[in-house]
C-alpha positions in Angstrom: -10.7 -147.7 31.7 -11.4 -144.9 29.3 -11.3 -142.3 32.1 -7.9 -143.7 33.4 -6.4 -143.5 29.9 -7.6 -139.9 29.4 -6.3 -138.9 32.8 -2.9 -140.5 32.1 -2.8 -138.7 28.7 -3.6 -135.4 30.4 -0.8 -135.9 32.9 1.7 -136.7 30.2 0.6 -133.6 28.2 1.0 -131.4 31.2 4.4 -132.8 31.9 5.6 -132.2 28.4 4.1 -128.7 28.3 5.7 -127.9 31.7 9.1 -128.7 30.3 8.8 -126.3 27.4 10.5 -122.9 28.1 8.1 -120.0 27.8 8.8 -116.8 25.9 9.3 -113.7 27.9 10.9 -110.3 27.7 13.1 -111.1 30.7 16.8 -111.7 30.9 18.6 -114.1 28.6 21.5 -114.7 31.0 20.2 -118.1 32.3 19.7 -119.6 28.8 23.4 -119.7 27.9 22.7 -118.5 24.4 24.8 -115.9 22.7 24.0 -114.1 19.4 26.4 -114.4 16.5 28.7 -111.3 16.2 27.9 -110.0 19.6 29.8 -110.1 22.8 28.0 -112.1 25.5 26.4 -109.6 27.9 23.5 -109.4 30.2 20.3 -108.6 28.3 18.4 -105.7 29.9 14.7 -105.6 30.2 13.3 -102.6 28.3 10.1 -100.7 29.1 8.2 -101.0 25.9 4.4 -101.2 25.4 1.5 -100.4 23.0 -0.2 -97.1 23.6 -3.1 -95.4 21.9 -2.3 -92.0 20.3 -5.2 -89.8 19.1 -5.1 -86.5 17.2 -7.5 -84.1 15.4 -7.5 -83.8 11.6 -9.4 -81.3 9.6 -11.5 -82.9 6.8 -13.7 -81.3 4.2 -17.3 -82.6 4.0 -20.1 -81.0 1.9 -17.9 -78.0 1.1 -17.2 -77.2 4.7 -14.3 -78.1 7.1 -14.9 -80.2 10.1 -12.6 -82.0 12.6 -12.4 -85.7 13.1 -10.5 -87.6 15.7 -8.0 -90.2 14.4 -6.5 -92.8 16.7 -3.8 -95.4 16.3 -1.9 -97.9 18.4 1.9 -97.3 18.4 4.8 -99.2 20.0 6.6 -97.0 22.5 10.0 -97.6 23.9 12.1 -95.8 26.5 13.0 -92.2 25.9 16.4 -91.6 24.2 17.9 -88.4 25.3 
């Protein structure tokens, strides 16, 4: 009986989670939502991503210069000409 109750609870949980819309960077045309102050238009998918950028910096240590590599993750979008 306990196993049947757990199975039924799992099926109900999966049914509820399956009905929840997932977040994505896709088109908003099917959702029927419009933003306040904007004309309703097709949302375009943009090519954005995190990339790692590294560069060399000169630092002074023990009275002498030396080079260290610094890296950082940056959010990169499409090129704007």
